[in-house]
DRENDO-1510 file (C-alpha; in Angstrom, 1 decimal, always signed):
<recs>
REC; n; res; u; v; w
REC; 1; MET; +106.7; +112.1; +128.8 .
REC; 2; LYS; +109.5; +109.8; +127.9 .
REC; 3; SER; +113.1; +110.7; +128.0 .
REC; 4; THR; +114.0; +113.3; +125.4 .
REC; 5; ASN; +116.9; +111.3; +123.8 .
REC; 6; THR; +117.4; +111.0; +120.1 .
REC; 7; HIS; +117.1; +107.2; +120.1 .
REC; 8; ARG; +113.6; +105.8; +119.7 .
REC; 9; ALA; +112.7; +102.9; +121.8 .
REC; 10; ASP; +109.0; +103.1; +121.0 .
REC; 11; ARG; +108.0; +103.8; +117.5 .
REC; 12; GLY; +104.3; +104.1; +118.5 .
REC; 13; CYS; +104.7; +107.0; +121.0 .
REC; 14; THR; +104.6; +110.6; +119.7 .
REC; 15; SER; +106.6; +111.9; +122.6 .
REC; 16; ARG; +109.7; +110.3; +121.1 .
REC; 17; ARG; +109.9; +113.5; +118.9 .
REC; 18; ALA; +111.2; +115.6; +121.8 .
REC; 19; THR; +114.8; +115.7; +120.8 .
REC; 20; SER; +118.3; +116.7; +120.3 .
REC; 21; GLY; +117.4; +119.5; +117.9 .
REC; 22; LEU; +115.6; +121.2; +120.9 .
REC; 23; ARG; +118.4; +120.4; +123.3 .
REC; 24; GLY; +120.9; +121.8; +120.9 .
REC; 25; LEU; +119.1; +125.1; +120.5 .
REC; 26; LEU; +118.6; +125.5; +124.2 .
REC; 27; ALA; +122.3; +124.7; +125.0 .
REC; 28; LEU; +123.5; +127.1; +122.4 .
REC; 29; GLY; +121.2; +129.9; +123.7 .
REC; 30; LEU; +121.7; +129.3; +127.4 .
REC; 31; ALA; +123.7; +132.5; +127.9 .
REC; 32; PHE; +121.1; +134.6; +126.2 .
REC; 33; GLY; +118.2; +132.8; +128.0 .
REC; 34; VAL; +119.6; +133.5; +131.5 .
REC; 35; ALA; +119.8; +137.2; +130.7 .
REC; 36; ALA; +116.2; +137.2; +129.5 .
REC; 37; CYS; +115.0; +135.9; +132.9 .
REC; 38; ASP; +116.0; +139.2; +134.5 .
REC; 39; THR; +112.7; +141.1; +134.8 .
REC; 40; ASP; +114.6; +144.4; +135.2 .
REC; 41; VAL; +116.0; +144.2; +131.7 .
REC; 42; VAL; +114.8; +147.0; +129.4 .
REC; 43; ASN; +114.4; +146.4; +125.7 .
REC; 44; PRO; +117.4; +148.3; +124.2 .
REC; 45; GLY; +115.7; +148.6; +120.8 .
REC; 46; PRO; +117.4; +147.7; +117.5 .
REC; 47; ILE; +120.9; +146.3; +117.8 .
REC; 48; ALA; +123.6; +147.3; +115.5 .
REC; 49; GLY; +124.6; +144.7; +112.8 .
REC; 50; ASP; +128.2; +145.0; +113.9 .
REC; 51; PHE; +127.2; +143.0; +117.1 .
REC; 52; LEU; +126.9; +140.0; +115.0 .
REC; 53; ASP; +130.6; +140.2; +114.0 .
REC; 54; SER; +131.6; +139.5; +117.6 .
REC; 55; PRO; +132.8; +136.1; +118.6 .
REC; 56; ASP; +130.1; +136.2; +121.3 .
REC; 57; ALA; +127.3; +136.3; +118.7 .
REC; 58; GLN; +128.0; +132.9; +117.2 .
REC; 59; ALA; +125.3; +131.2; +119.2 .
REC; 60; ALA; +122.8; +133.9; +118.4 .
REC; 61; ILE; +123.5; +133.7; +114.7 .
REC; 62; THR; +123.1; +129.9; +114.8 .
REC; 63; ASN; +119.9; +130.0; +116.8 .
REC; 64; GLY; +118.5; +132.6; +114.5 .
REC; 65; ALA; +119.2; +130.4; +111.5 .
REC; 66; GLY; +117.5; +127.5; +113.2 .
REC; 67; ARG; +114.5; +129.6; +114.1 .
REC; 68; ALA; +114.2; +130.8; +110.5 .
REC; 69; LEU; +114.3; +127.3; +109.2 .
REC; 70; GLY; +111.6; +126.3; +111.6 .
REC; 71; ASP; +109.4; +129.2; +110.3 .
REC; 72; ALA; +109.9; +128.0; +106.7 .
REC; 73; MET; +109.1; +124.4; +107.6 .
REC; 74; ASN; +106.0; +125.4; +109.4 .
REC; 75; TRP; +104.4; +127.0; +106.3 .
REC; 76; ILE; +105.7; +124.4; +103.8 .
REC; 77; SER; +104.6; +121.4; +106.0 .
REC; 78; TYR; +101.0; +122.7; +106.4 .
REC; 79; THR; +100.3; +123.7; +102.9 .
REC; 80; SER; +102.0; +120.8; +101.3 .
REC; 81; ALA; +100.1; +118.4; +103.5 .
REC; 82; SER; +96.9; +119.5; +102.0 .
REC; 83; VAL; +98.1; +119.1; +98.4 .
REC; 84; ALA; +99.5; +115.7; +99.2 .
REC; 85; ARG; +96.2; +114.9; +100.9 .
REC; 86; GLU; +98.0; +114.0; +104.2 .
REC; 87; ILE; +95.1; +116.1; +105.6 .
REC; 88; HIS; +91.7; +117.1; +104.2 .
REC; 89; PRO; +90.4; +120.7; +104.4 .
REC; 90; SER; +87.6; +121.1; +106.9 .
REC; 91; GLY; +87.2; +124.8; +107.6 .
REC; 92; SER; +88.6; +128.2; +107.5 .
REC; 93; THR; +90.5; +129.6; +104.6 .
REC; 94; GLY; +91.9; +132.7; +106.3 .
REC; 95; SER; +94.5; +132.6; +109.2 .
REC; 96; PHE; +95.8; +129.0; +109.4 .
REC; 97; GLY; +93.3; +128.0; +106.7 .
REC; 98; ILE; +93.7; +126.2; +103.4 .
REC; 99; THR; +92.6; +128.3; +100.4 .
REC; 100; PRO; +90.0; +127.0; +97.9 .
REC; 101; GLU; +92.8; +126.7; +95.3 .
REC; 102; GLN; +95.0; +124.7; +97.6 .
REC; 103; GLN; +92.0; +122.6; +98.5 .
REC; 104; ARG; +91.8; +121.6; +94.8 .
REC; 105; GLY; +95.6; +120.8; +94.7 .
REC; 106; GLU; +96.9; +124.1; +93.2 .
REC; 107; LEU; +99.9; +126.0; +94.4 .
REC; 108; ASN; +99.6; +129.4; +92.8 .
REC; 109; ASN; +102.3; +132.2; +92.8 .
REC; 110; ASP; +100.0; +134.7; +94.5 .
REC; 111; GLU; +99.4; +132.4; +97.5 .
REC; 112; VAL; +102.9; +131.3; +98.2 .
REC; 113; ASN; +104.6; +134.6; +99.0 .
REC; 114; THR; +105.1; +133.7; +102.7 .
REC; 115; HIS; +106.4; +130.2; +101.9 .
REC; 116; TRP; +108.8; +131.5; +99.4 .
REC; 117; GLU; +110.0; +134.4; +101.6 .
REC; 118; ASN; +110.5; +132.2; +104.7 .
REC; 119; VAL; +112.6; +129.7; +102.8 .
REC; 120; HIS; +114.8; +132.4; +101.3 .
REC; 121; ARG; +115.0; +134.3; +104.6 .
REC; 122; ALA; +116.3; +131.1; +106.3 .
REC; 123; ARG; +118.8; +130.6; +103.4 .
REC; 124; PHE; +120.1; +134.2; +103.8 .
REC; 125; MET; +120.5; +133.8; +107.5 .
REC; 126; VAL; +122.6; +130.7; +107.0 .
REC; 127; GLU; +124.9; +132.2; +104.4 .
REC; 128; ASP; +125.2; +135.6; +106.2 .
REC; 129; GLY; +126.0; +133.7; +109.5 .
REC; 130; LEU; +128.7; +131.6; +107.8 .
REC; 131; ASP; +130.2; +134.7; +106.3 .
REC; 132; ARG; +130.4; +136.5; +109.6 .
REC; 133; ILE; +131.9; +133.5; +111.5 .
REC; 134; ASP; +134.4; +132.9; +108.7 .
REC; 135; GLN; +135.8; +136.4; +109.3 .
REC; 136; LEU; +136.7; +135.6; +112.9 .
REC; 137; GLU; +140.1; +134.4; +113.8 .
REC; 138; ALA; +140.3; +130.6; +113.8 .
REC; 139; GLY; +140.9; +130.5; +117.6 .
REC; 140; GLU; +137.7; +132.5; +118.1 .
REC; 141; GLN; +135.4; +130.2; +116.2 .
REC; 142; ASP; +133.3; +127.8; +118.2 .
REC; 143; ASP; +133.4; +124.5; +116.3 .
REC; 144; GLU; +130.3; +123.1; +118.1 .
REC; 145; VAL; +128.2; +126.1; +117.2 .
REC; 146; LEU; +129.5; +126.3; +113.7 .
REC; 147; ALA; +128.8; +122.5; +113.1 .
REC; 148; GLN; +125.2; +123.3; +114.2 .
REC; 149; LEU; +124.9; +126.2; +111.8 .
REC; 150; TYR; +126.2; +124.0; +108.9 .
REC; 151; LEU; +123.6; +121.5; +109.9 .
REC; 152; TRP; +120.7; +124.0; +109.9 .
REC; 153; GLY; +122.1; +125.2; +106.5 .
REC; 154; GLY; +122.0; +121.7; +105.0 .
REC; 155; TYR; +118.4; +121.2; +106.1 .
REC; 156; THR; +117.4; +124.7; +104.9 .
REC; 157; TYR; +118.8; +123.9; +101.4 .
REC; 158; ARG; +117.2; +120.5; +101.4 .
REC; 159; LEU; +113.8; +122.1; +102.2 .
REC; 160; ALA; +114.4; +124.6; +99.3 .
REC; 161; GLY; +115.3; +121.8; +96.9 .
REC; 162; GLU; +112.5; +119.5; +97.9 .
REC; 163; SER; +109.8; +122.3; +97.9 .
REC; 164; LEU; +110.6; +125.1; +95.5 .
REC; 165; CYS; +110.0; +124.5; +91.7 .
REC; 166; GLU; +113.0; +126.6; +90.8 .
REC; 167; ALA; +116.1; +128.1; +92.5 .
REC; 168; VAL; +116.5; +131.9; +92.6 .
REC; 169; ILE; +119.6; +133.0; +94.4 .
REC; 170; ASP; +120.0; +136.6; +95.7 .
REC; 171; GLY; +118.0; +138.3; +92.9 .
REC; 172; GLY; +119.4; +136.2; +90.1 .
REC; 173; SER; +117.6; +134.3; +87.3 .
REC; 174; ALA; +115.7; +131.1; +87.7 .
REC; 175; GLN; +117.7; +127.9; +87.8 .
REC; 176; ASP; +117.0; +124.3; +88.3 .
REC; 177; HIS; +116.0; +123.4; +91.8 .
REC; 178; GLY; +118.9; +120.9; +91.9 .
REC; 179; VAL; +121.2; +123.9; +92.7 .
REC; 180; PHE; +119.8; +123.9; +96.2 .
REC; 181; PHE; +120.8; +120.2; +96.6 .
REC; 182; THR; +124.3; +120.9; +95.5 .
REC; 183; ARG; +124.7; +123.5; +98.3 .
REC; 184; ALA; +122.9; +121.2; +100.8 .
REC; 185; ILE; +125.5; +118.5; +100.3 .
REC; 186; GLU; +128.3; +121.0; +100.8 .
REC; 187; LEU; +126.8; +122.1; +104.1 .
REC; 188; PHE; +126.0; +118.6; +105.3 .
REC; 189; ASP; +129.6; +117.6; +104.5 .
REC; 190; GLN; +130.9; +120.4; +106.7 .
REC; 191; ALA; +128.5; +119.5; +109.6 .
REC; 192; ALA; +129.4; +115.9; +109.4 .
REC; 193; SER; +133.2; +116.7; +109.4 .
REC; 194; LEU; +133.1; +119.3; +112.1 .
REC; 195; GLY; +130.3; +118.0; +114.3 .
REC; 196; THR; +130.1; +115.2; +116.8 .
REC; 197; GLY; +127.4; +112.9; +118.2 .
REC; 198; ASP; +123.8; +113.6; +117.1 .
REC; 199; VAL; +124.8; +116.6; +114.9 .
REC; 200; ARG; +127.2; +114.4; +112.9 .
REC; 201; THR; +124.6; +111.7; +112.6 .
REC; 202; ALA; +121.9; +114.1; +111.6 .
REC; 203; ALA; +124.2; +115.5; +108.9 .
REC; 204; VAL; +124.9; +112.1; +107.5 .
REC; 205; ALA; +121.2; +111.2; +107.4 .
REC; 206; GLY; +120.3; +114.6; +105.8 .
REC; 207; ARG; +123.0; +114.1; +103.2 .
REC; 208; ALA; +121.7; +110.6; +102.4 .
REC; 209; SER; +118.2; +112.0; +101.7 .
REC; 210; VAL; +119.7; +114.6; +99.4 .
REC; 211; LYS; +121.9; +112.2; +97.5 .
REC; 212; VAL; +118.8; +110.2; +96.5 .
REC; 213; TRP; +117.4; +113.3; +94.7 .
REC; 214; GLN; +120.8; +113.5; +92.9 .
REC; 215; GLY; +120.5; +109.9; +91.8 .
REC; 216; ASP; +123.5; +108.9; +93.9 .
REC; 217; TRP; +122.1; +105.8; +95.4 .
REC; 218; ALA; +125.5; +104.3; +96.3 .
REC; 219; GLY; +126.3; +107.4; +98.3 .
REC; 220; ALA; +122.9; +107.5; +99.9 .
REC; 221; LEU; +123.0; +103.9; +100.9 .
REC; 222; ALA; +126.6; +104.3; +102.4 .
REC; 223; ASP; +125.3; +107.2; +104.5 .
REC; 224; ALA; +122.1; +105.6; +105.5 .
REC; 225; GLY; +123.8; +102.5; +106.7 .
REC; 226; SER; +125.6; +104.4; +109.4 .
REC; 227; VAL; +122.4; +105.8; +110.9 .
REC; 228; PRO; +121.0; +103.8; +113.8 .
REC; 229; ASP; +117.4; +102.5; +113.6 .
REC; 230; ASP; +116.3; +104.5; +116.6 .
REC; 231; PHE; +117.9; +107.8; +115.6 .
REC; 232; SER; +115.7; +110.9; +115.5 .
REC; 233; TYR; +116.5; +114.6; +114.9 .
REC; 234; VAL; +113.8; +117.3; +114.9 .
REC; 235; MET; +113.0; +120.9; +114.6 .
REC; 236; PRO; +111.6; +122.3; +117.8 .
REC; 237; TYR; +108.6; +124.6; +118.2 .
REC; 238; TYR; +107.5; +126.6; +121.2 .
REC; 239; ASP; +104.4; +127.1; +123.4 .
REC; 240; ILE; +104.9; +130.8; +124.5 .
REC; 241; GLY; +101.5; +132.2; +123.5 .
REC; 242; ASP; +102.6; +133.2; +120.0 .
REC; 243; ASP; +101.0; +131.3; +117.2 .
REC; 244; ASN; +103.9; +132.1; +114.8 .
REC; 245; GLN; +106.3; +130.1; +116.9 .
REC; 246; GLY; +104.0; +127.1; +117.5 .
REC; 247; ASN; +103.5; +124.0; +115.4 .
REC; 248; ARG; +101.3; +125.3; +112.5 .
REC; 249; LEU; +99.8; +121.9; +111.8 .
REC; 250; TYR; +98.6; +121.6; +115.5 .
REC; 251; ILE; +97.4; +125.2; +115.8 .
REC; 252; ALA; +95.3; +125.0; +112.6 .
REC; 253; ALA; +93.5; +121.9; +113.9 .
REC; 254; LYS; +92.7; +123.3; +117.3 .
REC; 255; SER; +88.9; +123.2; +118.1 .
REC; 256; GLU; +89.1; +126.9; +118.8 .
REC; 257; PRO; +89.2; +128.9; +116.6 .
REC; 258; TYR; +90.3; +127.3; +113.4 .
REC; 259; LYS; +89.2; +123.7; +113.0 .
REC; 260; ALA; +90.9; +124.0; +109.5 .
REC; 261; HIS; +91.7; +120.4; +108.6 .
REC; 262; SER; +90.6; +116.8; +109.3 .
REC; 263; GLN; +91.5; +113.2; +108.6 .
REC; 264; TRP; +88.0; +112.6; +107.2 .
REC; 265; SER; +88.2; +111.4; +103.6 .
REC; 266; THR; +92.0; +110.6; +103.8 .
REC; 267; TRP; +93.7; +107.2; +103.8 .
REC; 268; VAL; +94.6; +107.8; +107.4 .
REC; 269; GLU; +90.9; +107.5; +108.5 .
REC; 270; GLY; +90.4; +103.9; +109.7 .
REC; 271; TYR; +93.8; +102.8; +108.6 .
REC; 272; GLY; +95.4; +99.9; +110.3 .
REC; 273; MET; +92.3; +98.9; +112.4 .
REC; 274; SER; +92.3; +95.3; +113.4 .
REC; 275; GLU; +91.6; +93.1; +116.4 .
REC; 276; ASP; +95.1; +93.7; +117.7 .
REC; 277; THR; +95.1; +97.5; +116.9 .
REC; 278; PRO; +91.4; +98.6; +117.3 .
REC; 279; ASP; +92.5; +102.3; +117.2 .
REC; 280; GLY; +94.5; +101.9; +114.0 .
REC; 281; ASP; +98.1; +102.4; +113.3 .
REC; 282; PRO; +99.7; +104.4; +116.2 .
REC; 283; ARG; +102.0; +106.2; +113.8 .
REC; 284; VAL; +99.1; +108.1; +112.2 .
REC; 285; PRO; +96.8; +109.0; +115.2 .
REC; 286; TYR; +93.7; +111.1; +114.9 .
REC; 287; THR; +90.5; +111.7; +117.0 .
REC; 288; ILE; +86.8; +111.7; +116.1 .
REC; 289; THR; +85.1; +114.7; +117.6 .
REC; 290; GLY; +81.6; +114.3; +116.5 .
REC; 291; THR; +81.6; +117.9; +115.2 .
REC; 292; VAL; +82.1; +119.5; +111.8 .
REC; 293; GLY; +84.7; +122.1; +110.6 .
REC; 294; ASP; +84.1; +125.7; +111.1 .
REC; 295; ALA; +83.3; +126.5; +107.5 .
REC; 296; SER; +82.2; +125.0; +104.2 .
REC; 297; THR; +84.9; +123.4; +102.0 .
REC; 298; SER; +85.0; +124.1; +98.3 .
REC; 299; CYS; +84.5; +120.4; +97.5 .
REC; 300; CYS; +82.1; +119.1; +100.0 .
REC; 301; GLY; +80.4; +121.7; +102.2 .
REC; 302; GLU; +80.7; +121.1; +105.9 .
REC; 303; VAL; +82.8; +117.9; +106.7 .
REC; 304; PRO; +83.4; +116.0; +109.9 .
REC; 305; PHE; +86.2; +117.4; +112.1 .
REC; 306; ASN; +88.5; +114.5; +112.9 .
REC; 307; PRO; +91.9; +116.1; +113.5 .
REC; 308; GLN; +95.4; +114.6; +113.6 .
REC; 309; THR; +96.8; +113.9; +117.1 .
REC; 310; LYS; +100.4; +113.2; +116.1 .
REC; 311; TYR; +101.1; +116.8; +117.2 .
REC; 312; GLU; +99.3; +117.5; +120.5 .
REC; 313; ASN; +100.7; +120.9; +121.6 .
REC; 314; ASP; +102.0; +124.1; +120.2 .
REC; 315; ASP; +105.6; +123.0; +121.0 .
REC; 316; ALA; +105.4; +119.7; +119.2 .
REC; 317; ALA; +108.5; +119.1; +117.2 .
REC; 318; ILE; +108.7; +118.1; +113.5 .
REC; 319; GLU; +111.2; +115.3; +112.6 .
REC; 320; LEU; +114.0; +116.2; +110.2 .
REC; 321; SER; +115.8; +112.9; +109.9 .
REC; 322; SER; +115.4; +109.5; +111.4 .
REC; 323; GLY; +116.6; +105.9; +111.3 .
REC; 324; PRO; +113.3; +104.6; +109.9 .
REC; 325; GLU; +113.7; +107.1; +107.0 .
REC; 326; MET; +117.0; +105.6; +106.3 .
REC; 327; ARG; +115.6; +102.1; +106.3 .
REC; 328; LEU; +112.9; +103.2; +103.9 .
REC; 329; LEU; +115.6; +104.5; +101.5 .
REC; 330; GLU; +117.2; +101.1; +101.6 .
REC; 331; ALA; +113.8; +99.5; +101.0 .
REC; 332; GLU; +113.1; +101.9; +98.1 .
REC; 333; ASN; +116.4; +101.0; +96.5 .
REC; 334; ALA; +115.8; +97.3; +96.8 .
REC; 335; LEU; +112.3; +97.5; +95.4 .
REC; 336; PHE; +112.6; +100.1; +92.6 .
REC; 337; ASN; +116.2; +99.8; +91.6 .
REC; 338; ASP; +117.1; +96.1; +92.2 .
REC; 339; SER; +113.6; +94.5; +91.9 .
REC; 340; ASP; +114.3; +92.7; +95.2 .
REC; 341; MET; +110.9; +92.5; +96.8 .
REC; 342; ALA; +111.9; +90.2; +99.6 .
REC; 343; THR; +114.5; +92.6; +101.0 .
REC; 344; ALA; +112.2; +95.5; +100.7 .
REC; 345; VAL; +109.3; +93.7; +102.5 .
REC; 346; ALA; +111.6; +92.5; +105.3 .
REC; 347; ILE; +112.7; +96.1; +106.0 .
REC; 348; ILE; +109.1; +97.4; +106.0 .
REC; 349; ASN; +108.0; +94.6; +108.3 .
REC; 350; GLU; +110.7; +95.4; +110.8 .
REC; 351; LEU; +109.4; +98.9; +110.9 .
REC; 352; ARG; +105.8; +97.7; +111.3 .
REC; 353; ALA; +106.8; +95.2; +114.0 .
REC; 354; ASP; +108.4; +98.1; +115.9 .
REC; 355; ALA; +105.1; +100.0; +115.7 .
REC; 356; GLY; +103.1; +97.0; +116.8 .
REC; 357; VAL; +101.1; +96.6; +113.6 .
REC; 358; ASP; +100.5; +93.6; +111.3 .
REC; 359; PRO; +103.1; +92.7; +108.7 .
REC; 360; ILE; +102.6; +93.1; +105.0 .
REC; 361; ALA; +102.6; +90.2; +102.5 .
REC; 362; PRO; +102.3; +91.5; +99.0 .
REC; 363; ALA; +101.5; +89.0; +96.3 .
REC; 364; SER; +103.2; +90.9; +93.5 .
REC; 365; MET; +105.8; +93.5; +92.7 .
REC; 366; THR; +103.1; +96.1; +92.0 .
REC; 367; GLU; +101.4; +95.3; +95.3 .
REC; 368; ALA; +104.8; +95.7; +97.1 .
REC; 369; GLN; +105.4; +99.0; +95.5 .
REC; 370; MET; +101.9; +100.2; +96.6 .
REC; 371; MET; +102.6; +99.0; +100.1 .
REC; 372; PHE; +106.0; +100.7; +100.2 .
REC; 373; LEU; +104.5; +104.1; +99.1 .
REC; 374; ARG; +102.0; +103.7; +101.9 .
REC; 375; GLU; +104.7; +102.9; +104.5 .
REC; 376; HIS; +106.6; +106.0; +103.3 .
REC; 377; ALA; +103.4; +108.1; +103.9 .
REC; 378; ILE; +103.1; +106.7; +107.4 .
REC; 379; GLU; +106.8; +107.2; +108.4 .
REC; 380; GLN; +107.0; +110.8; +107.2 .
REC; 381; TRP; +103.4; +111.9; +107.8 .
REC; 382; LEU; +103.0; +115.6; +108.3 .
REC; 383; GLU; +106.7; +116.4; +108.1 .
REC; 384; ALA; +106.9; +118.4; +105.0 .
REC; 385; ARG; +108.3; +115.4; +103.1 .
REC; 386; ARG; +105.4; +113.7; +101.4 .
REC; 387; LEU; +104.7; +116.1; +98.6 .
REC; 388; PRO; +108.5; +116.3; +97.7 .
REC; 389; ALA; +108.6; +112.5; +97.6 .
REC; 390; LEU; +105.6; +112.4; +95.2 .
REC; 391; TRP; +107.5; +115.0; +93.0 .
REC; 392; ARG; +110.7; +112.9; +93.0 .
REC; 393; TRP; +108.8; +109.7; +92.1 .
REC; 394; ASN; +106.7; +111.4; +89.5 .
REC; 395; GLU; +109.9; +112.8; +87.9 .
REC; 396; ALA; +111.3; +109.2; +87.9 .
REC; 397; GLY; +108.3; +107.9; +86.1 .
REC; 398; VAL; +106.6; +106.0; +89.0 .
REC; 399; PRO; +102.9; +105.6; +88.1 .
REC; 400; LEU; +101.6; +107.5; +91.1 .
REC; 401; GLU; +97.9; +107.4; +90.2 .
REC; 402; THR; +98.1; +103.6; +90.0 .
REC; 403; LEU; +100.2; +103.0; +93.1 .
REC; 404; LEU; +99.0; +105.6; +95.5 .
REC; 405; GLN; +96.0; +104.9; +97.8 .
REC; 406; PRO; +92.7; +106.0; +96.2 .
REC; 407; LEU; +92.3; +108.9; +98.7 .
REC; 408; GLU; +95.6; +110.3; +97.8 .
REC; 409; GLN; +95.1; +110.1; +94.0 .
REC; 410; VAL; +94.0; +113.1; +91.9 .
REC; 411; GLY; +90.3; +112.5; +91.2 .
REC; 412; ASP; +87.8; +113.3; +88.5 .
REC; 413; GLY; +86.2; +116.2; +90.2 .
REC; 414; ASN; +83.3; +114.1; +91.6 .
REC; 415; ILE; +82.8; +115.3; +95.1 .
REC; 416; GLN; +81.2; +112.0; +96.1 .
REC; 417; THR; +84.3; +109.9; +95.5 .
REC; 418; GLY; +88.1; +110.0; +95.6 .
REC; 419; SER; +90.4; +112.4; +97.3 .
REC; 420; HIS; +88.6; +115.5; +96.1 .
REC; 421; LEU; +91.8; +116.7; +94.5 .
REC; 422; GLN; +91.2; +118.0; +91.0 .
REC; 423; GLU; +94.9; +118.3; +90.2 .
REC; 424; ARG; +98.2; +118.2; +92.1 .
REC; 425; ASP; +101.0; +120.7; +91.9 .
REC; 426; PHE; +104.2; +119.1; +93.2 .
REC; 427; CYS; +106.2; +122.2; +94.2 .
REC; 428; PHE; +105.9; +125.8; +95.2 .
REC; 429; PRO; +106.4; +128.1; +92.2 .
REC; 430; ILE; +108.4; +131.4; +92.2 .
REC; 431; SER; +106.2; +133.8; +94.2 .
REC; 432; GLU; +104.4; +136.7; +92.9 .
REC; 433; GLY; +106.5; +138.9; +95.2 .
REC; 434; GLU; +109.7; +137.6; +93.7 .
REC; 435; GLU; +108.5; +138.2; +90.2 .
REC; 436; GLN; +107.5; +141.7; +91.0 .
REC; 437; THR; +110.8; +142.7; +92.6 .
REC; 438; ASN; +113.3; +140.7; +90.7 .
REC; 439; PRO; +113.8; +141.8; +87.1 .
REC; 440; ASN; +115.6; +138.6; +86.3 .
REC; 441; VAL; +112.5; +136.4; +86.7 .
REC; 442; GLY; +108.9; +136.6; +85.6 .
</recs>
């Protein structure tokens, strides 16, 4: 495996995603990890909440918030990938499966309880942790740890804003999801101000991605411009024999026991194959197994099982921010806001050159926009970001069903053609559990 730094020398190698996010968590939790290696330690049972008010608990608080964000991302990334048709259902609908409704493109409130609860659990852990650390004396606060907590908080609220249709805060009434973005900016600001090195750069990159949602393109471009091309910051996962802590996208596509999704009948299948790249674009890798999924799908019965290989282990990390993401924000602004096709194409071709794939040469503005949307799909493939981007573009009036690749588009229900999507929900609704327990919604 290549060096686990955050600067990407090889865009075509998936090992580049071993990162600073993981190193940060390990460094912050070192004191706790050493103790855990003592095989004579006896589980003391539940720990009093007062423990978290100790200055010594700051690392534990921050690690817990990061772990909660990872759990939320895990569920959102997998389910949204099906609705965005980054993957195609190929099997089970139970554990690590894709329900028949989700296979059609529906996100129903009785099937998103875990997604909703995990996002709000992560949000609570951030806010509760910040409250506890804020009560410490200034000299007792660990600025490095606190900056990391602010950063996890920014990403948590970005995930909420990008994924949840409406905001509900601590049992309150439903609000516009933009409320989450307002808080994300505040937390990213704090992380950028207090943090150093990769934490600070990640905070600036995260802030740029949120400012775009708010329509602040000038602010987004100013932030994006300070992020190096080869920067990467990720959410770590773990191979410890516990499926709940591993990468859900990888686990669901294991040959045993799930075989739940495939790249069959997606735009990824066969994409980028040429004389120079006979295996296709290395940024969207998959394998052909010669087998079928483990169950019939609602659209098509048994389908070929050709799973993604971007994530090859339980502990494969998911990217949170990157330099290429920032370059694509710059390309999007040039193309859709300034009608500057030449600048946008130049940026895209630099990314493609880094990956070792052929350049694009659109003949029209419409073709350039189509190619941009595809490049965005490649760069943020299986990172819980594609469905949110489709939502944002749809709200802005971008004609998705014209510009998207055919196998991404919502079809006409004909199982022999198209993406097999019958509709597309862009966000996760307020869950049935929230409606049943919160008198202010429903």
